[in-house]
N, CA, C and O atoms as a Tripos MOL2 file, in Angstrom:
@<TRIPOS>MOLECULE
protein
  228   227    57     0     0
PROTEIN
NO_CHARGES

@<TRIPOS>ATOM
      1 N          -0.4540   13.6090    0.3530 N.3       1 MET1
      2 CA         -0.9700   12.9170    1.5260 C.3       1 MET1
      3 C          -0.6290   11.4280    1.3940 C.2       1 MET1
      4 O          -0.9170   10.8250    0.3600 O.2       1 MET1
      5 N          -0.0280   10.8310    2.4120 N.am      2 PRO2
      6 CA          0.3250    9.4050    2.3390 C.3       2 PRO2
      7 C          -0.9140    8.5280    2.1550 C.2       2 PRO2
      8 O          -2.0200    8.8880    2.5560 O.2       2 PRO2
      9 N          -0.6990    7.3950    1.5520 N.am      3 HIS3
     10 CA         -1.7830    6.4590    1.3180 C.3       3 HIS3
     11 C          -1.9300    5.5040    2.5050 C.2       3 HIS3
     12 O          -1.0210    5.3650    3.3240 O.2       3 HIS3
     13 N          -3.0790    4.8580    2.5800 N.am      4 VAL4
     14 CA         -3.3440    3.8570    3.6220 C.3       4 VAL4
     15 C          -3.9420    2.6150    2.9750 C.2       4 VAL4
     16 O          -4.5790    2.6870    1.9240 O.2       4 VAL4
     17 N          -3.7260    1.4890    3.6160 N.am      5 ILE5
     18 CA         -4.2730    0.2210    3.1420 C.3       5 ILE5
     19 C          -5.3650   -0.2220    4.0960 C.2       5 ILE5
     20 O          -5.1560   -0.2860    5.3080 O.2       5 ILE5
     21 N          -6.5230   -0.5270    3.5490 N.am      6 ASP6
     22 CA         -7.6360   -1.0430    4.3410 C.3       6 ASP6
     23 C          -7.3380   -2.5160    4.6240 C.2       6 ASP6
     24 O          -7.4120   -3.3540    3.7260 O.2       6 ASP6
     25 N          -7.0070   -2.8200    5.8590 N.am      7 ALA7
     26 CA         -6.6110   -4.1760    6.2430 C.3       7 ALA7
     27 C          -7.7080   -5.2070    6.0010 C.2       7 ALA7
     28 O          -7.4130   -6.3750    5.7510 O.2       7 ALA7
     29 N          -8.9470   -4.7950    6.0710 N.am      8 GLU8
     30 CA        -10.0540   -5.7290    5.8460 C.3       8 GLU8
     31 C         -10.1910   -6.1120    4.3810 C.2       8 GLU8
     32 O         -10.6690   -7.2020    4.0660 O.2       8 GLU8
     33 N          -9.7750   -5.2270    3.4830 N.am      9 GLN9
     34 CA         -9.8590   -5.5060    2.0530 C.3       9 GLN9
     35 C          -8.5880   -6.1410    1.5050 C.2       9 GLN9
     36 O          -8.6380   -6.8790    0.5210 O.2       9 GLN9
     37 N          -7.4560   -5.8630    2.1290 N.am     10 CYS10
     38 CA         -6.1620   -6.3320    1.6480 C.3      10 CYS10
     39 C          -6.0960   -7.8520    1.6410 C.2      10 CYS10
     40 O          -6.4470   -8.5020    2.6260 O.2      10 CYS10
     41 N          -5.6430   -8.4160    0.5190 N.am     11 THR11
     42 CA         -5.4970   -9.8640    0.4020 C.3      11 THR11
     43 C          -4.0440  -10.3000    0.5980 C.2      11 THR11
     44 O          -3.7240  -11.4790    0.4430 O.2      11 THR11
     45 N          -3.1700   -9.3590    0.9370 N.am     12 ALA12
     46 CA         -1.7440   -9.6070    1.1860 C.3      12 ALA12
     47 C          -1.0460  -10.2430   -0.0140 C.2      12 ALA12
     48 O          -0.1960  -11.1210    0.1370 O.2      12 ALA12
     49 N          -1.4220   -9.7800   -1.2150 N.am     13 CYS13
     50 CA         -0.8230  -10.3380   -2.4250 C.3      13 CYS13
     51 C           0.5820   -9.7840   -2.6830 C.2      13 CYS13
     52 O           1.3830  -10.4260   -3.3620 O.2      13 CYS13
     53 N           0.8840   -8.5990   -2.1470 N.am     14 GLY14
     54 CA          2.2090   -8.0170   -2.3000 C.3      14 GLY14
     55 C           2.4230   -7.1960   -3.5540 C.2      14 GLY14
     56 O           3.5210   -6.6870   -3.7760 O.2      14 GLY14
     57 N           1.3960   -7.0570   -4.3790 N.am     15 ALA15
     58 CA          1.5340   -6.2900   -5.6230 C.3      15 ALA15
     59 C           1.9170   -4.8390   -5.3510 C.2      15 ALA15
     60 O           2.7040   -4.2520   -6.0930 O.2      15 ALA15
     61 N           1.3660   -4.2710   -4.3020 N.am     16 CYS16
     62 CA          1.6470   -2.8670   -3.9680 C.3      16 CYS16
     63 C           3.1090   -2.6750   -3.5710 C.2      16 CYS16
     64 O           3.7560   -1.7260   -4.0130 O.2      16 CYS16
     65 N           3.6200   -3.5660   -2.7480 N.am     17 ALA17
     66 CA          5.0040   -3.4710   -2.2910 C.3      17 ALA17
     67 C           5.9850   -3.6340   -3.4520 C.2      17 ALA17
     68 O           7.0510   -3.0190   -3.4610 O.2      17 ALA17
     69 N           5.6280   -4.4480   -4.4130 N.am     18 ALA18
     70 CA          6.5040   -4.7020   -5.5530 C.3      18 ALA18
     71 C           6.6980   -3.4700   -6.4260 C.2      18 ALA18
     72 O           7.7380   -3.3290   -7.0690 O.2      18 ALA18
     73 N           5.7100   -2.5740   -6.4570 N.am     19 VAL19
     74 CA          5.8150   -1.3930   -7.3260 C.3      19 VAL19
     75 C           6.1450   -0.1110   -6.5810 C.2      19 VAL19
     76 O           6.3010    0.9350   -7.2120 O.2      19 VAL19
     77 N           6.2560   -0.1560   -5.2730 N.am     20 CYS20
     78 CA          6.5040    1.0550   -4.4860 C.3      20 CYS20
     79 C           7.9530    1.5310   -4.6710 C.2      20 CYS20
     80 O           8.8820    0.8400   -4.2520 O.2      20 CYS20
     81 N           8.1550    2.6980   -5.2910 N.am     21 PRO21
     82 CA          9.5200    3.1810   -5.5370 C.3      21 PRO21
     83 C          10.2420    3.6550   -4.2730 C.2      21 PRO21
     84 O          11.4710    3.7170   -4.2490 O.2      21 PRO21
     85 N           9.4900    3.9860   -3.2340 N.am     22 SER22
     86 CA         10.1280    4.4720   -2.0020 C.3      22 SER22
     87 C          10.2170    3.3920   -0.9220 C.2      22 SER22
     88 O          10.6170    3.6710    0.2080 O.2      22 SER22
     89 N           9.8470    2.1740   -1.2680 N.am     23 GLU23
     90 CA          9.8770    1.0380   -0.3430 C.3      23 GLU23
     91 C           9.1610    1.3490    0.9700 C.2      23 GLU23
     92 O           9.6400    1.0030    2.0500 O.2      23 GLU23
     93 N           8.0030    2.0070    0.8590 N.am     24 ALA24
     94 CA          7.2210    2.4140    2.0200 C.3      24 ALA24
     95 C           6.2240    1.3510    2.4650 C.2      24 ALA24
     96 O           5.5600    1.5220    3.4870 O.2      24 ALA24
     97 N           6.1090    0.2700    1.7260 N.am     25 ILE25
     98 CA          5.1010   -0.7440    2.0220 C.3      25 ILE25
     99 C           5.7800   -2.0160    2.5270 C.2      25 ILE25
    100 O           6.7170   -2.5280    1.9140 O.2      25 ILE25
    101 N           5.2840   -2.5090    3.6600 N.am     26 ALA26
    102 CA          5.8420   -3.7160    4.2580 C.3      26 ALA26
    103 C           4.7200   -4.6830    4.6270 C.2      26 ALA26
    104 O           3.5710   -4.2840    4.8150 O.2      26 ALA26
    105 N           5.0740   -5.9400    4.7250 N.am     27 GLU27
    106 CA          4.1020   -6.9610    5.1060 C.3      27 GLU27
    107 C           3.8160   -6.8480    6.5990 C.2      27 GLU27
    108 O           4.7320   -6.8430    7.4200 O.2      27 GLU27
    109 N           2.5400   -6.7580    6.9350 N.am     28 GLY28
    110 CA          2.1260   -6.7100    8.3280 C.3      28 GLY28
    111 C           1.6450   -8.0740    8.7750 C.2      28 GLY28
    112 O           1.9360   -9.0790    8.1260 O.2      28 GLY28
    113 N           0.9210   -8.1210    9.8640 N.am     29 VAL29
    114 CA          0.4300   -9.3830   10.4000 C.3      29 VAL29
    115 C          -0.5790  -10.0340    9.4620 C.2      29 VAL29
    116 O          -0.4010  -11.1860    9.0650 O.2      29 VAL29
    117 N          -1.6380   -9.3070    9.1020 N.am     30 ASP30
    118 CA         -2.6770   -9.8530    8.2270 C.3      30 ASP30
    119 C          -2.7940   -9.1200    6.8990 C.2      30 ASP30
    120 O          -3.5070   -9.5690    6.0010 O.2      30 ASP30
    121 N          -2.0990   -7.9950    6.7700 N.am     31 ALA31
    122 CA         -2.1950   -7.1680    5.5710 C.3      31 ALA31
    123 C          -0.9230   -6.3470    5.4340 C.2      31 ALA31
    124 O          -0.1320   -6.2470    6.3720 O.2      31 ALA31
    125 N          -0.7370   -5.7730    4.2810 N.am     32 TYR32
    126 CA          0.4140   -4.8870    4.0880 C.3      32 TYR32
    127 C           0.1130   -3.5380    4.7240 C.2      32 TYR32
    128 O          -1.0500   -3.1610    4.8710 O.2      32 TYR32
    129 N           1.1550   -2.8150    5.1000 N.am     33 VAL33
    130 CA          1.0120   -1.5000    5.7240 C.3      33 VAL33
    131 C           1.9370   -0.5080    5.0300 C.2      33 VAL33
    132 O           2.9770   -0.8860    4.4910 O.2      33 VAL33
    133 N           1.5480    0.7650    5.0480 N.am     34 ILE34
    134 CA          2.3330    1.8240    4.4280 C.3      34 ILE34
    135 C           2.9070    2.7250    5.5140 C.2      34 ILE34
    136 O           2.1810    3.2040    6.3850 O.2      34 ILE34
    137 N           4.2040    2.9480    5.4540 N.am     35 ASP35
    138 CA          4.8760    3.8740    6.3740 C.3      35 ASP35
    139 C           4.6370    5.2880    5.8500 C.2      35 ASP35
    140 O           5.1580    5.6430    4.7930 O.2      35 ASP35
    141 N           3.8650    6.0980    6.5610 N.am     36 PRO36
    142 CA          3.5380    7.4440    6.0640 C.3      36 PRO36
    143 C           4.7540    8.3600    5.9330 C.2      36 PRO36
    144 O           4.7290    9.3200    5.1630 O.2      36 PRO36
    145 N           5.8120    8.0670    6.6790 N.am     37 GLU37
    146 CA          7.0340    8.8720    6.5940 C.3      37 GLU37
    147 C           7.7900    8.6060    5.2920 C.2      37 GLU37
    148 O           8.4990    9.4830    4.7980 O.2      37 GLU37
    149 N           7.6450    7.4230    4.7460 N.am     38 GLN38
    150 CA          8.3440    7.0540    3.5190 C.3      38 GLN38
    151 C           7.4940    7.2420    2.2660 C.2      38 GLN38
    152 O           8.0420    7.3960    1.1750 O.2      38 GLN38
    153 N           6.1880    7.2320    2.3980 N.am     39 CYS39
    154 CA          5.2800    7.3350    1.2510 C.3      39 CYS39
    155 C           5.4460    8.6880    0.5630 C.2      39 CYS39
    156 O           5.3700    9.7350    1.2050 O.2      39 CYS39
    157 N           5.6740    8.6520   -0.7570 N.am     40 ASN40
    158 CA          5.8190    9.9010   -1.5030 C.3      40 ASN40
    159 C           4.5740   10.2320   -2.3300 C.2      40 ASN40
    160 O           4.6170   11.1140   -3.1880 O.2      40 ASN40
    161 N           3.4690    9.5310   -2.0760 N.am     41 ASP41
    162 CA          2.1770    9.8290   -2.7030 C.3      41 ASP41
    163 C           2.2120    9.7210   -4.2270 C.2      41 ASP41
    164 O           1.6010   10.5280   -4.9280 O.2      41 ASP41
    165 N           2.9230    8.7290   -4.7270 N.am     42 CYS42
    166 CA          3.0620    8.5840   -6.1790 C.3      42 CYS42
    167 C           1.8740    7.8870   -6.8420 C.2      42 CYS42
    168 O           1.7100    7.9860   -8.0580 O.2      42 CYS42
    169 N           1.0510    7.1890   -6.0740 N.am     43 ASP43
    170 CA         -0.1340    6.4750   -6.5630 C.3      43 ASP43
    171 C           0.1590    5.1370   -7.2440 C.2      43 ASP43
    172 O          -0.7740    4.4830   -7.7120 O.2      43 ASP43
    173 N           1.4080    4.7140   -7.3140 N.am     44 ALA44
    174 CA          1.7370    3.4490   -7.9730 C.3      44 ALA44
    175 C           1.0170    2.2770   -7.3110 C.2      44 ALA44
    176 O           0.5160    1.3850   -7.9960 O.2      44 ALA44
    177 N           0.9650    2.2800   -5.9930 N.am     45 CYS45
    178 CA          0.3290    1.1810   -5.2680 C.3      45 CYS45
    179 C          -1.1850    1.1510   -5.4920 C.2      45 CYS45
    180 O          -1.7840    0.0830   -5.6220 O.2      45 CYS45
    181 N          -1.7830    2.3250   -5.5350 N.am     46 THR46
    182 CA         -3.2310    2.4200   -5.7320 C.3      46 THR46
    183 C          -3.6380    1.8120   -7.0660 C.2      46 THR46
    184 O          -4.6260    1.0830   -7.1540 O.2      46 THR46
    185 N          -2.8760    2.1150   -8.0860 N.am     47 VAL47
    186 CA         -3.1560    1.5920   -9.4330 C.3      47 VAL47
    187 C          -2.9510    0.0910   -9.4790 C.2      47 VAL47
    188 O          -3.7020   -0.6080  -10.1590 O.2      47 VAL47
    189 N          -1.9600   -0.4200   -8.7790 N.am     48 GLU48
    190 CA         -1.5930   -1.8390   -8.8480 C.3      48 GLU48
    191 C          -2.4930   -2.7510   -8.0140 C.2      48 GLU48
    192 O          -2.6350   -3.9290   -8.3390 O.2      48 GLU48
    193 N          -3.0970   -2.2350   -6.9560 N.am     49 CYS49
    194 CA         -3.8900   -3.0660   -6.0420 C.3      49 CYS49
    195 C          -5.1020   -3.6890   -6.7560 C.2      49 CYS49
    196 O          -5.9690   -2.9630   -7.2410 O.2      49 CYS49
    197 N          -5.1680   -5.0270   -6.8240 N.am     50 PRO50
    198 CA         -6.2670   -5.6680   -7.5370 C.3      50 PRO50
    199 C          -7.6200   -5.6000   -6.8290 C.2      50 PRO50
    200 O          -8.6560   -5.8240   -7.4550 O.2      50 PRO50
    201 N          -7.6200   -5.2920   -5.5240 N.am     51 VAL51
    202 CA         -8.8850   -5.2500   -4.7830 C.3      51 VAL51
    203 C          -9.2370   -3.8370   -4.3210 C.2      51 VAL51
    204 O         -10.1700   -3.6540   -3.5400 O.2      51 VAL51
    205 N          -8.4910   -2.8360   -4.8000 N.am     52 GLU52
    206 CA         -8.7300   -1.4350   -4.4990 C.3      52 GLU52
    207 C          -8.7630   -1.1690   -2.9970 C.2      52 GLU52
    208 O          -9.6410   -0.4640   -2.5000 O.2      52 GLU52
    209 N          -7.7870   -1.7490   -2.2740 N.am     53 ALA53
    210 CA         -7.7100   -1.6000   -0.8210 C.3      53 ALA53
    211 C          -6.9050   -0.3790   -0.3720 C.2      53 ALA53
    212 O          -6.8030   -0.1080    0.8240 O.2      53 ALA53
    213 N          -6.3330    0.3570   -1.3290 N.am     54 ILE54
    214 CA         -5.4510    1.4770   -0.9980 C.3      54 ILE54
    215 C          -6.0860    2.7950   -1.4140 C.2      54 ILE54
    216 O          -6.6280    2.9270   -2.5120 O.2      54 ILE54
    217 N          -6.0050    3.7700   -0.5050 N.am     55 SER55
    218 CA         -6.5500    5.1020   -0.8030 C.3      55 SER55
    219 C          -5.6920    6.1580   -0.1210 C.2      55 SER55
    220 O          -4.8930    5.8610    0.7670 O.2      55 SER55
    221 N          -5.8800    7.4020   -0.5620 N.am     56 ALA56
    222 CA         -5.1830    8.5160    0.0790 C.3      56 ALA56
    223 C          -5.8010    8.7440    1.4620 C.2      56 ALA56
    224 O          -7.0210    8.6990    1.6240 O.2      56 ALA56
    225 N          -4.9620    8.9820    2.4300 N.am     57 ALA57
    226 CA         -5.4340    9.1630    3.8190 C.3      57 ALA57
    227 C          -6.2570   10.4240    3.9630 C.2      57 ALA57
    228 O          -6.7300   10.7300    5.0570 O.2      57 ALA57
@<TRIPOS>BOND
     1     1     2 1
     2     2     3 1
     3     3     4 2
     4     3     5 am
     5     5     6 1
     6     6     7 1
     7     7     8 2
     8     7     9 am
     9     9    10 1
    10    10    11 1
    11    11    12 2
    12    11    13 am
    13    13    14 1
    14    14    15 1
    15    15    16 2
    16    15    17 am
    17    17    18 1
    18    18    19 1
    19    19    20 2
    20    19    21 am
    21    21    22 1
    22    22    23 1
    23    23    24 2
    24    23    25 am
    25    25    26 1
    26    26    27 1
    27    27    28 2
    28    27    29 am
    29    29    30 1
    30    30    31 1
    31    31    32 2
    32    31    33 am
    33    33    34 1
    34    34    35 1
    35    35    36 2
    36    35    37 am
    37    37    38 1
    38    38    39 1
    39    39    40 2
    40    39    41 am
    41    41    42 1
    42    42    43 1
    43    43    44 2
    44    43    45 am
    45    45    46 1
    46    46    47 1
    47    47    48 2
    48    47    49 am
    49    49    50 1
    50    50    51 1
    51    51    52 2
    52    51    53 am
    53    53    54 1
    54    54    55 1
    55    55    56 2
    56    55    57 am
    57    57    58 1
    58    58    59 1
    59    59    60 2
    60    59    61 am
    61    61    62 1
    62    62    63 1
    63    63    64 2
    64    63    65 am
    65    65    66 1
    66    66    67 1
    67    67    68 2
    68    67    69 am
    69    69    70 1
    70    70    71 1
    71    71    72 2
    72    71    73 am
    73    73    74 1
    74    74    75 1
    75    75    76 2
    76    75    77 am
    77    77    78 1
    78    78    79 1
    79    79    80 2
    80    79    81 am
    81    81    82 1
    82    82    83 1
    83    83    84 2
    84    83    85 am
    85    85    86 1
    86    86    87 1
    87    87    88 2
    88    87    89 am
    89    89    90 1
    90    90    91 1
    91    91    92 2
    92    91    93 am
    93    93    94 1
    94    94    95 1
    95    95    96 2
    96    95    97 am
    97    97    98 1
    98    98    99 1
    99    99   100 2
   100    99   101 am
   101   101   102 1
   102   102   103 1
   103   103   104 2
   104   103   105 am
   105   105   106 1
   106   106   107 1
   107   107   108 2
   108   107   109 am
   109   109   110 1
   110   110   111 1
   111   111   112 2
   112   111   113 am
   113   113   114 1
   114   114   115 1
   115   115   116 2
   116   115   117 am
   117   117   118 1
   118   118   119 1
   119   119   120 2
   120   119   121 am
   121   121   122 1
   122   122   123 1
   123   123   124 2
   124   123   125 am
   125   125   126 1
   126   126   127 1
   127   127   128 2
   128   127   129 am
   129   129   130 1
   130   130   131 1
   131   131   132 2
   132   131   133 am
   133   133   134 1
   134   134   135 1
   135   135   136 2
   136   135   137 am
   137   137   138 1
   138   138   139 1
   139   139   140 2
   140   139   141 am
   141   141   142 1
   142   142   143 1
   143   143   144 2
   144   143   145 am
   145   145   146 1
   146   146   147 1
   147   147   148 2
   148   147   149 am
   149   149   150 1
   150   150   151 1
   151   151   152 2
   152   151   153 am
   153   153   154 1
   154   154   155 1
   155   155   156 2
   156   155   157 am
   157   157   158 1
   158   158   159 1
   159   159   160 2
   160   159   161 am
   161   161   162 1
   162   162   163 1
   163   163   164 2
   164   163   165 am
   165   165   166 1
   166   166   167 1
   167   167   168 2
   168   167   169 am
   169   169   170 1
   170   170   171 1
   171   171   172 2
   172   171   173 am
   173   173   174 1
   174   174   175 1
   175   175   176 2
   176   175   177 am
   177   177   178 1
   178   178   179 1
   179   179   180 2
   180   179   181 am
   181   181   182 1
   182   182   183 1
   183   183   184 2
   184   183   185 am
   185   185   186 1
   186   186   187 1
   187   187   188 2
   188   187   189 am
   189   189   190 1
   190   190   191 1
   191   191   192 2
   192   191   193 am
   193   193   194 1
   194   194   195 1
   195   195   196 2
   196   195   197 am
   197   197   198 1
   198   198   199 1
   199   199   200 2
   200   199   201 am
   201   201   202 1
   202   202   203 1
   203   203   204 2
   204   203   205 am
   205   205   206 1
   206   206   207 1
   207   207   208 2
   208   207   209 am
   209   209   210 1
   210   210   211 1
   211   211   212 2
   212   211   213 am
   213   213   214 1
   214   214   215 1
   215   215   216 2
   216   215   217 am
   217   217   218 1
   218   218   219 1
   219   219   220 2
   220   219   221 am
   221   221   222 1
   222   222   223 1
   223   223   224 2
   224   223   225 am
   225   225   226 1
   226   226   227 1
   227   227   228 2
@<TRIPOS>SUBSTRUCTURE
     1 MET1         2 RESIDUE 1 A MET
     2 PRO2         6 RESIDUE 1 A PRO
     3 HIS3        10 RESIDUE 1 A HIS
     4 VAL4        14 RESIDUE 1 A VAL
     5 ILE5        18 RESIDUE 1 A ILE
     6 ASP6        22 RESIDUE 1 A ASP
     7 ALA7        26 RESIDUE 1 A ALA
     8 GLU8        30 RESIDUE 1 A GLU
     9 GLN9        34 RESIDUE 1 A GLN
    10 CYS10       38 RESIDUE 1 A CYS
    11 THR11       42 RESIDUE 1 A THR
    12 ALA12       46 RESIDUE 1 A ALA
    13 CYS13       50 RESIDUE 1 A CYS
    14 GLY14       54 RESIDUE 1 A GLY
    15 ALA15       58 RESIDUE 1 A ALA
    16 CYS16       62 RESIDUE 1 A CYS
    17 ALA17       66 RESIDUE 1 A ALA
    18 ALA18       70 RESIDUE 1 A ALA
    19 VAL19       74 RESIDUE 1 A VAL
    20 CYS20       78 RESIDUE 1 A CYS
    21 PRO21       82 RESIDUE 1 A PRO
    22 SER22       86 RESIDUE 1 A SER
    23 GLU23       90 RESIDUE 1 A GLU
    24 ALA24       94 RESIDUE 1 A ALA
    25 ILE25       98 RESIDUE 1 A ILE
    26 ALA26      102 RESIDUE 1 A ALA
    27 GLU27      106 RESIDUE 1 A GLU
    28 GLY28      110 RESIDUE 1 A GLY
    29 VAL29      114 RESIDUE 1 A VAL
    30 ASP30      118 RESIDUE 1 A ASP
    31 ALA31      122 RESIDUE 1 A ALA
    32 TYR32      126 RESIDUE 1 A TYR
    33 VAL33      130 RESIDUE 1 A VAL
    34 ILE34      134 RESIDUE 1 A ILE
    35 ASP35      138 RESIDUE 1 A ASP
    36 PRO36      142 RESIDUE 1 A PRO
    37 GLU37      146 RESIDUE 1 A GLU
    38 GLN38      150 RESIDUE 1 A GLN
    39 CYS39      154 RESIDUE 1 A CYS
    40 ASN40      158 RESIDUE 1 A ASN
    41 ASP41      162 RESIDUE 1 A ASP
    42 CYS42      166 RESIDUE 1 A CYS
    43 ASP43      170 RESIDUE 1 A ASP
    44 ALA44      174 RESIDUE 1 A ALA
    45 CYS45      178 RESIDUE 1 A CYS
    46 THR46      182 RESIDUE 1 A THR
    47 VAL47      186 RESIDUE 1 A VAL
    48 GLU48      190 RESIDUE 1 A GLU
    49 CYS49      194 RESIDUE 1 A CYS
    50 PRO50      198 RESIDUE 1 A PRO
    51 VAL51      202 RESIDUE 1 A VAL
    52 GLU52      206 RESIDUE 1 A GLU
    53 ALA53      210 RESIDUE 1 A ALA
    54 ILE54      214 RESIDUE 1 A ILE
    55 SER55      218 RESIDUE 1 A SER
    56 ALA56      222 RESIDUE 1 A ALA
    57 ALA57      226 RESIDUE 1 A ALA
């Protein structure tokens, strides 16, 4: 199941995008966003997020 980023918790630090092997994470207006079509559910972003803003959808 693709992951999602809680925009209210996201601090837009970019740590998640830096570790995403499928390049599914991009910078949005106020927070990063995950493209569900590209997400391979590897959990790398979830582990890396310092504010725990990412979870499985």
